Steps between C-alpha positions, in 0.01 A plus 500: 500500500617854422371792706564873476400703804432853378508688830304827488398604849718694739372307801792324665291208627367433150847508347635268768230249406606531136859425599404210728290341225773557241761328717262217590417430135866520397607261776241254369662502155299767321636786290414826675572868441394814687467844342460812714252738330277782619535592867685178580817672369509687831579181694807317362758740644316504834494119514866487399599743778300294751669185370148355480535121479228455234650769277854368550397143421312604184794717391758231568296242308494733196122544509499881477468582129518875549345829595293742292713794389212745442335433835834526678553842343147619569504386863848640570683173566699458179845537657412272791372233263794531261735446796345155554649372174171360370402566138305820446219400264360745245407311181131599508462878483764528773335229714558129556313283248322171571493386137851350476421273793157410364664410167723258694200334663505676837174534691474862620379576849463867585471600862 
């Protein structure tokens, strides 16, 4: 199974559930990616600074596909997000597209 979590909300508890599910699925042999879009772009640098175990595990497993460039700019966290070393995604009008993952057979879950 292939799953793309397209995180949109800026609620920390929601994003942590995305990360927990992503790690759980990956550890059970599934292909999983997480994209930070919308207000969720506010959280990666915060979770990194906190050394949040769910974020760290997802990052270390290579599950974090990237962060929306346009939303990072708009919400004032571009430099913080760039410092994380994750790809800044902008292939769809400056935002992170779902289509390339859908073309590869990923099921998209947006939360």
